[in-house]
Backbone as JSON, one array per atom type, in Angstrom:
{
  "sequence": "MEKPIKAIYYNAEIIFENIVEASRILSIPRQSIQQFINSGKEHFSGYLFQYCRN",
  "N": [[113.86, 108.93, 57.11], [110.82, 110.03, 58.36], [107.81, 111.22, 56.92], [105.61, 114.06, 57.31], [102.08, 113.68, 57.53], [98.72, 114.25, 56.33], [95.39, 113.97, 57.44], [92.33, 113.94, 56.0], [89.08, 114.76, 56.7], [85.95, 115.08, 55.81], [85.67, 118.47, 55.54], [87.74, 119.1, 57.16], [91.19, 119.18, 58.09], [93.76, 117.28, 59.49], [96.94, 117.43, 60.73], [99.67, 115.3, 61.03], [102.74, 114.27, 62.57], [103.9, 111.98, 61.56], [103.25, 108.68, 60.16], [103.08, 106.85, 62.23], [102.26, 108.36, 64.46], [99.71, 109.21, 63.55], [98.46, 106.73, 63.34], [98.42, 105.88, 66.01], [96.83, 107.87, 67.27], [94.43, 107.88, 65.78], [93.67, 105.27, 65.91], [94.04, 103.44, 63.82], [95.51, 100.91, 61.93], [99.0, 101.15, 61.18], [100.0, 100.08, 58.77], [97.7, 100.0, 57.25], [97.1, 102.73, 56.91], [99.32, 103.46, 55.38], [98.83, 101.95, 53.04], [96.48, 103.19, 52.11], [97.4, 105.77, 51.66], [99.13, 105.29, 49.52], [97.32, 104.29, 47.61], [95.54, 106.35, 47.24], [92.92, 106.32, 47.82], [89.89, 106.7, 49.79], [89.82, 105.89, 53.2], [87.89, 103.37, 54.92], [86.9, 104.47, 57.24], [86.38, 107.03, 56.63], [88.4, 108.86, 56.41], [90.8, 110.52, 54.38], [94.02, 110.02, 53.45], [97.1, 111.72, 53.03], [100.44, 112.58, 52.01], [102.08, 115.42, 53.37], [102.93, 118.28, 51.54], [106.06, 119.83, 50.92]],
  "CA": [[113.13, 110.05, 57.7], [109.38, 109.91, 58.14], [107.2, 112.44, 56.41], [104.33, 114.44, 57.9], [100.91, 113.34, 56.71], [97.47, 114.88, 56.74], [94.17, 113.17, 57.35], [91.23, 114.83, 55.62], [87.79, 114.2, 57.08], [85.04, 116.1, 55.29], [86.44, 119.66, 55.19], [88.77, 119.32, 58.18], [92.49, 118.55, 57.88], [94.55, 117.07, 60.69], [98.33, 117.18, 60.35], [100.4, 114.43, 61.95], [104.19, 114.28, 62.32], [104.24, 110.8, 60.77], [102.2, 107.65, 60.12], [102.99, 106.22, 63.55], [101.42, 109.23, 65.29], [98.34, 109.12, 63.04], [97.97, 105.41, 63.7], [98.16, 105.85, 67.45], [95.74, 108.77, 67.64], [93.19, 107.51, 65.09], [93.45, 103.83, 66.11], [94.03, 102.78, 62.51], [96.83, 100.29, 61.77], [99.99, 101.88, 60.39], [100.06, 99.51, 57.42], [96.48, 100.4, 56.55], [97.28, 104.13, 56.52], [100.29, 103.46, 54.28], [98.16, 101.45, 51.84], [95.54, 104.19, 51.61], [98.19, 106.87, 51.09], [99.62, 104.85, 48.21], [96.22, 104.08, 46.66], [94.81, 107.6, 47.02], [91.5, 106.09, 48.11], [89.41, 107.04, 51.12], [89.74, 104.79, 54.17], [86.49, 103.1, 55.25], [86.51, 105.32, 58.37], [86.04, 108.35, 56.1], [89.61, 109.67, 56.28], [91.64, 110.45, 53.21], [95.38, 110.28, 53.92], [98.05, 112.21, 52.04], [101.67, 113.18, 52.53], [102.11, 116.88, 53.3], [103.94, 118.78, 50.59], [106.99, 120.8, 51.52]],
  "C": [[111.65, 109.92, 57.36], [108.8, 111.27, 57.77], [105.92, 112.77, 57.18], [103.2, 114.04, 56.95], [99.71, 114.16, 57.19], [96.34, 113.9, 56.53], [93.04, 114.15, 57.09], [89.93, 114.12, 55.93], [86.75, 115.28, 56.83], [85.88, 117.32, 54.92], [87.57, 119.95, 56.17], [90.05, 118.56, 57.83], [93.21, 118.46, 59.21], [95.96, 116.71, 60.23], [98.99, 116.35, 61.45], [101.88, 114.46, 61.58], [104.6, 113.12, 61.43], [103.09, 109.79, 60.85], [102.01, 107.01, 61.49], [102.08, 107.05, 64.47], [99.96, 109.16, 64.85], [97.71, 107.8, 63.44], [97.58, 105.35, 65.17], [96.94, 106.67, 67.82], [94.41, 108.34, 67.03], [92.81, 106.04, 65.28], [93.22, 103.09, 64.79], [95.42, 102.17, 62.32], [97.73, 101.07, 60.8], [100.03, 101.39, 58.94], [98.84, 99.9, 56.59], [96.59, 101.85, 56.06], [98.22, 104.21, 55.33], [99.63, 103.0, 52.98], [97.21, 102.49, 51.25], [96.24, 105.45, 51.11], [98.62, 106.5, 49.67], [98.51, 104.71, 47.18], [95.49, 105.37, 46.32], [93.32, 107.47, 47.29], [91.18, 106.47, 49.54], [89.33, 105.78, 51.98], [88.27, 104.59, 54.54], [85.99, 103.92, 56.43], [86.11, 106.72, 57.9], [87.24, 109.26, 55.92], [90.27, 109.44, 54.93], [93.03, 110.87, 53.67], [96.27, 110.71, 52.76], [99.33, 112.66, 52.73], [101.54, 114.69, 52.41], [103.2, 117.28, 52.31], [104.79, 119.82, 51.28], [106.81, 122.16, 50.96]]
}
């Protein structure tokens, strides 16, 4: 089961159903989003990715 994620850009948060949706909409490779979620670092595009908490 895939988890919802959020992309934080400055003070705005965008919620996506899963990494695949975020990848498609933001044009960032799925593997890259996964790596930045795991590292906790900001992507070079300026987005910070995190899993949404239940």
